[in-house]
N, C-alpha and C positions, 0 to 999 in steps of 0.2 A: 890688208884682207884679201884674198883671192876673189877676183871678179865674178870666179865660177861659182860661189855660193849662190848668187843670185839669176843664177842659170836654174837652180834647182825649183822644184813645184813650190808653191805657197805652203800647202800644209807640210810639206818637208823641212823650208826654213824656220816656220813656227815649231816643230818638234826640236830642232836645234836649239831655237832660242829659248823654249821654256825649261830646256833640260839645263843651258848654263845657268838660266836664272835661280832654278831648283837648287844647283850643286853649290855655287857662291852664295846663296843665300845661306844654308847649311853649314858652311865652312869659312874660315879664312881664304885668302888669297892661295897662299903657302902651301896649305891643305886641301886644296880643293884638286883632285885630280883628273886629267882629261881623260881617261879613262871610263873614269863614271859619268860622265856627262855625253860621252861615245855611246856607251850603254842605254844612257836614258833617252837617247834622240833614236836608239834602233840604227846605229852606224858603226864600224869599226874605225879605231883609234887613229888609221892611219889616213883614213877618207877625212875625220876631223880635222888632222893637220894638212890634209890637201886643200882645205878651204881655210885655214886659220893657219898661220904660219907657227903660233905659238902661243902659251897660255895667255899673256900680255895683250898679242892682238884680242881674241877670243873676247878678254875682258873689259876692256875699252871699248869694242864694239858694240859689247850688251850694254856698257853704262850711257853710250853714246843713243844706242837703240832705244832704251828706255825713257830718254828725255823726247827722241822723235816721237814716242807714240803715247808720251802725254801729252807734247804741244799738241800734236794731231787729234785727240780726244778733246782739249780743250776747245781746240778750234770750233770741233762739230757741234760740240755744247754752246756754242756761242759766249763761252765765259767771258771775255773781254770785250764785249759788245756793249754793257752796261754800265751805269754808272753809278750803281748802288755796290758798295766793296761784299756786302753780304749776300746779295741775289748773285756777284759772280762765285765766291764762295761756294755757295748750293750747287750750281752749275758745276764746278769744281767736282765736288762729291759725287754727282751721278755720272761725270765722267772718271771718275775712280772706279767707282763700281763698275762699271762698263769696262774698263782697262781689270780689272780683277776676275772678271767673267773669261776673258781670252788668255789672260797672261796671269796665271793664278800667284807665282812668286815673285814677280815684278818689281813689287813694292819692298817686300822682304830683301830681295838682290840689290837695291837700290839704298837703301838704310845702310845694308853691310858695307856698300861699297864707299858709302860717305864719310864712315867710320875706319873704313880701312887705313891702317897704317903702313905696308907693306911699301918698300921706297921704290920697288919697280912700276908704281901704278900708283902712290900718292899725289903726287905734284901735278898728274894729268887730270886726274879726277879732282882734285882741288880747282884746280884752274878753270875745268869745264863747269865747275857749280857755281864760282862766283859768276862768271861770265851768263850761265843763264838763269842764276837766280835775281842780278844786278837788272838784267833786261827786262822779265818779267816784273819785277817791281815795279820798275817805271813805268811799266804799259799801266797796270793797275792805278798807280798813284796819281797817274796823267788824268786819269777820268774821274777822280773823286771832287766833288764840290765840297769845302770845308765847311760851309754854312748848315751841311746835316749831322756833322759832330760837335760833341762840346766846345765850348770856347777855349782856345788856348791849346788844344790837342796837338802835338805834334804826330801828323799822318806818318810818316817814315817809321816812328818809332813804335806805332801803334801795328803798323802793317808785321814788323820783323816780328814784334810779339805775339799775333796771334798766329803768327807762321811757324815761331820756334816750339808752340804750346801745339799746336797741330802736327808737327815733327815730332815731341815729347811723348804725346798721345800715342803714334803708331811704334814708336821706339818700346814705349812699356809694354805693349800689347806683345812685339816681337821677344822681348827678353822673357815673358812669362811663359812663352813658347804654345800661346793659345792662337788657333785659325779666327782671321778675322774675315766675318761674312759679311754679306751686303746688309743684310738687316740691321745687323751690331752699327755698322759703321753709319748707315743712316740714322740711327735711334741715337747715338752718342755725338755727332756732329751735328744734328740739328739741335741739342741739349748745349751744346758750345755757343754754337751761331746766335741761340737766344741771349747767352748769356752775356756774350760779347757787344751785342744789341743795346740790351740794358746797360752796358756800362759806358760805352763810347759813343752812341747816338744821343740828340739831344731828344729832350721827353715829346717835342712835337714830330718828330721825324718817327716814332715809333707808332705814331695812329695810322 
């Protein structure tokens, strides 16, 4: 990536980032035109190539940017400072709501990129995902007290199941073409959190 991108005013950087998120979230990698991203960002196509050498570089930059933005908001909301898994997840929900307000198409882009099969970007995306997910899962699991959960529960399996159910919820919304607003996310996720607490926690931990 051309370092001159970072010399742009923050609001112009955000316009380009949001334009990339929107266009790539609505099309496959191969069918996402750089011209449309440039038009959405309010710049020329040649200027977009001045900042990013090619589509792959922009795509992977956006993937990594989405990860950085997510980590930043999770940290700001103190998501990993609790030993209560469901408190971490609730804080994570509010972090996602904040991200949705500033980067409305980021979640859809990340979902689309994760399932993207284009050989040019597939391995890079999957390698990055595995590294990021494994680290965050290890961080979360290291803070849990096994005595809070039903006896014999495999905490790693529980964490993975909850994660996959959360991803499945977002994917279902995306497949329906529905717009996920903050109030809907908060309502649905709160219901899921209550369900998971009843399934996984010891009864005395629910009090």
